[in-house]
N, C-alpha and C positions, 0 to 999 in steps of 0.2 A: 610379048607375054604369051605363055603356052598355056593349055587348059589346064594343067595339074595344078598351078599357079592359080589360075583364075577359081578353082573349084575350092581351092584351099583357102583364097579369101573369103570367098560364100558361106563355108562353113564357119568362120570366124564370127563373120556377122551374124548369122542365124544362131549359132550359141550365145553370143553377147545380147542378143535380141530376148532369147527366153529366160537366160538371166536377170534382164533387167524387170522382163514381165514377173516372174518369180517373184523378185524381191517388194515390187508394187504392191503383188496381191498380199505377201505376206504382211509388209506394213499395215495394210488397212483391215486385216484381221487382229492384228495385235492392239490396233487402235481402238477397236469396235470391242473386243474384250475389256479393255483396260477404261473405255466408259461404261459399259456394262457395270463393272469392280465399283466404279465410282459411283454409280446410280445415274449417271449422263442421259444414257439410254437404255428405253426398257427392252428386254428380251422379246423376242419374236413370239416365243410358245405361250398357247393361250393360258396352260395352267399357271406359269410362272406370274401372267398378267392378270389372273383372278386371285392370286395369292397377295400382289403386290395391293389389288383393291382393296384385300379385307384387311389388310394391314394398315391401308391410310383410315378406312371406316375407323378401324378400333383406336388410332391415334388420335381421328378426330373427337371420338367418342369420351376418351380420358382428357382430353385437355376441356371440354366441358363440364365433364364431372369436377376437374379442378378447382374450374371458375366458381361451382355451385357451392364448393366446400369455401373457397374464400369470402363469398359473402356472407354462409351461414357462422364463419370463424368471427367477421367483422360485426356481424348482428350480436355474438354472444359478446364479444368485447363489450361493444356498447351496453350491453345489461347489466355485464359486471361491474362497469364504470358507474352506473346508475346507484348498484348497489342492491338491485334486485333478486340477484341469483349468482351468487360465488360458484356455487355446485353446477351450475350450467356452466359458468366457465372453464372448469377442470373439463368435465366431459367433453367439452370440445378441443381442448387444447391438452391432452394428458402427458406429453412430451415435454410441456413447458418446464413442470417442475424438475424434474432429473437434469435437464439443461442448466438451469439456474444454480442446481446444486454441484455441478460439476466447476461452474465458473467460480463458487464462491465455497469451497470447503472449510467446513466447520473445524477451526483451530484444537489442536490435542489439549485435553485440560490439563494441569499440573497439579498433582494431590498436594492435601492439606496434611501433613504428618500427625498424629495426635502427640498431645503434650507428655511433658515428663509425669507430671502428677498425676494426669487421668490413666496413663499406662499403670502406675503403681499399685493404684486402686483396685483396676479390674483384672492385673496380674494375681494381684494377693485374692481375691474372689475366686479365680481360677483354681488356684492352689487349694483352695478349702474345699472346693469341691471334687478335684482330683479323687481319683481311684484308690492309694497308696499311701497315705499319710501316715509315717510309722508312730506319729506324736499320738496318735488316738490309742492305737495297739498298746502303748507305753503307758498311757493315762489307763485305761482298763485294768492293768495289770498292779500298777502302783496303788490303785483306789481300793484295793483290798482291804479288809479288817486286819488280818494277820498276813504277814510275807513271809512263805517258806521257803527252803533253800532252793527249792523247784519253781519258785516264783522268780526269785533273782536270775537263775537259769535263763527262765523264759524270757527276760528283760533283755539278757544279754544276747541272746538267739534273734529278738525282736531286731538289735540294732544292728548285728552282723548282716541279718537280710534285709535290712535297709541301706547295706553298705556304707554304714557308719565306716567300718575297720576295724580290726582286731585290738589294736592299741588304743583307739578311742572309746571303744566300746567297753573294753576294762575298767579304764578311766572315770567313765560317767557312772557302770555300774557301784563303785567302790565309793564314789562321791556319793551317791544315792543312798548307801547303805549306812553311812557316818551322819545322814544330814538327820536330824530329831523331827523335823517334819515330816517325813516320811515312814520313819521307824515308830515314831510316836504316836502312831494310829491318828493323823490328824484327818480333818473335812476335805472332802472333794477341792472345794476350790483351793486349799492349802498345798494339796497335792500337785494340783496343776500350777500355780504359782511357781512350787519348786521345780518341776520337770522345765518349766519354761527359763526360768535364771540359769539350769544346768546347760541345757540347750544352747542358750545364746553365749554361755562362755567357749562352748566348744564352736560355735559356727565364725565367733569372734564379733562380740558386740560394737568393740572400739577401734576395731581394724579401718585405717584408712582405704576405700575402695573407688577413691574418685580416679577417673581415667588421667594419666600423665596431662593430656593435652588440655584438660580442663581447670589444672591447679593455678594459682597465682604464680605470674611471673613465667608461664609458659612459653616455648617457643612459638611462634607463627611464621608460616604455619609448621602445626603438630605433625608428626609422622606416625601413623599407626600402622604397623605391619601384621595380615592375619595369618596364621599358620594353624595345622592342623590336618590329621589324613582325610582325603574325599570319602564323602559319606557323612561326615559330621554336621553338614549344613555350614560349613564354612563360606563360601561364596555368597548364600543365601545372608548369613548374619552380617557379613559384610554390608550388602545391600541395606539390610535393617539398621545397622549404625549410621550409614549415610543418613537415613530418614531421621534418626534422631538427632542426628546434629543440627537438621534442616529444621526440626521443631525448635530448635531453639536460636533460627535465626544466623545460624554460622554458614559459611561459605565454604562448600567441600568440592573436594578433585576425587576419582579414584582410581588406581592403576591395577590393567587386568594382567598381572605377571603369571598368572596361572596360565601358560601358554601348552602346557601339557595336555591338558585337557579339553579337546576341540568346541564345547559348548559354553566353557566358564567365562568369557569374553563377553560372546551375546548375554548369557545371564546377567550378568555384570551392567551391562547396557541397558538391558531393561529395566532393573532396580534402578540403574540413575535417570531415565527417560523420564520416570513417574514422579520424580521429585525436583527435576532439573539439574540434576547433576552431572557434568560431564565424564567421560570416562575415557582414559590414554590405555590404547591397545596396541597390540600387533599388526602388522598388514596381511601375515599370514599364521597359520596354525605352526605350532613348533618353533616359534620366534626364540632366541634368547631372554628369558623372562627378566634377567638384570638390566638389560637395553632398555624394556620397556617401562622399570622400575626410577631407572635414571633419567628416562625422558619425563616421566610423571613427576617425578621431585622437580625438575628443572620447571616445567609447565605451573606447579603449583607455588613455587618460588616468584616464577613470574606475575603469576596473577595475586599475588600475597592471599594466596587462600587462609582460611581457618585451618583446615585439617584436610589432610591426604591420607588416602586410606588405600593400602597395596593390598590385593587379594593375591595368594601364592600358591604354586603346588603342591597337592597332598600326598602325591604319588608320583616317583620318577622310577628308571632303572633298578634301582636297589635303594636302600637305606642311606647310605654312604653318600651316594652321588644325590640323593636328596637335601641332605645335612650339607653338603658342600656347596648345593644350588642356593638355599635359603642363608648363607653365610654370606656368599657373594651378593645375592639382591640386596642386605643389610649393607655389604662396605661400599656397594656401588651408590647406594641412596645417600648415603650419608658425604658423598662428595659434594651434594647440593645441600642436602638437610640434615642433621641431626635426627636418627630415631628415638621418638620418646615413648614409645610403646611397642610390644611384642604381646598379641593377644593370642592364645592358645584355645582353640574351638573345639569341645568335648560334647559328643552325644551324651547326655544325660542316661540314657537308657542302657548304654553299656555298661555303666556300673564298674567294678572293679575290673571287668577285662580291659576297659579303655584307659587304666592308671600306667600299665607298661609303656604305652605309645605317648602319651603325656610324660613319662619321664625321659624317654628318649628326645623329644623335642624341647623339654626343660634342659638337659645337658648341652645339645647341639647349638641352642641360637640364644638361651637366657632368655623365657620369658618373662614378663612383666604382670600378668593378669590372665585370668581364665575366663571365657565365656561358656556357660552350660547352656547350651542347646537342648531341645525339647524335653525341659524339667517339668512335664506335664504328667497326668495320672499313671502313664506308664513306665515312670523313671521311678526309682528310689531315692528320696530326700536326702538319705545319708550321704552321697555321693559329695555335697557341699562339704561337710567336714571332712572326709577321708581325703579330698584331692586337695585342698589348702594344707592339710597335715603333712601330706607326701609331698608337694613340690614346692612348698614354703611362700608361696604368692596367695593373694587373694582373688576369690571371685569375685568378677565386677562386674559382670551382666549375665542376666538370664534369658530365657526364651522360653515362653508357656504356651506354644501354638505356631500354626501355619501361617497366621495372617499378618499382614507385613508391618503391622507394629506391637507385634507378640514377643518385644525386646525392651527391656527396660534395666535400669541399676540395680543391682542386689540391694536388696533391704533385709538386713538380719532379723530385726522386727518382725517386718511383715513375714518373711519365711517362717519363723516359727509360729507367728499366731496363725499363720495358715494350715500349717500341719498339725496343730493342737485345734482347730475348730470344731 
């Protein structure tokens, strides 16, 4: 073996030894670092040792404080158990009550709607206090000793301003002119009685204003479709109507077929939740309203509910589109249940301006009754007369406020008494 070979072998051995030594050193260093990280070996520097000692002292102090707190809590609990001081127990454990409240949440309370009789009395009183009962103005004119032609013109003007309508106003003036109780200089009591009779004739004292779903032999479930332009209070009226039926112990289901307006279904669900009435709605906004009506009618039939109320959209891309959609809802619903009632909701404060809208709905879908919302002090009571004369269907329900139970069956005598009060 020559010298070069020996030197090469020796070099390889030296390099191997160096590599092994470095590996051992690095392994120990890594283990030491790992131990430090795991807390097994304390670092050697004085600053770290001091910090560790301070942390240990703080932990010990906190542990002792916790033990003292437990002792104090036990003593307070004992005091509360013996009835000495409930207030002391609350001060020791302030988090106890919120925790208990979370574990036993208070169930939502279902509201009890106002009865029909109570509603009629209250609504009549509201009407009497309203700021625009046209009957008072008529009485003031007719109670004069001598009625001139100018007075009769004032009577007609008062009727027109009250939205009675031109034809009905002319008819009423003519009837009053020929009544001897008015022209014969009668006393105020007779004038009031005459005026009441004439107004009742115009309003329709013998008109059948019952909802079709409440007539003898009505279908079960009875189906009501609510129609009308947005802004008239249609969805709100649907919710109030559900409350009215609940007050009569009827089982009600509502269908949110107004999928055009984003908040309509949420609004209807809020009304339903207050009186425990389920609402059938689409999974997303803009869904097919007819499919919602179909599903709602199927569920009402399955549940054998007393009444199904379907809320519809009051605005789509154009008038023709809206009317086509309403017709489709009507047809699809009747695949499951016959439709008993189509109620048109009108804002009474719009007066004659709302009549054009009403005629469109009447021609397109065939309404069976009218609901006058907002018939309060800002409305003109004559709208009751004109809407019936123009549409040929009765006013069946009226609303006189924003309250949840401010909706009641229309009572002609109560209405006339209210505006003459």
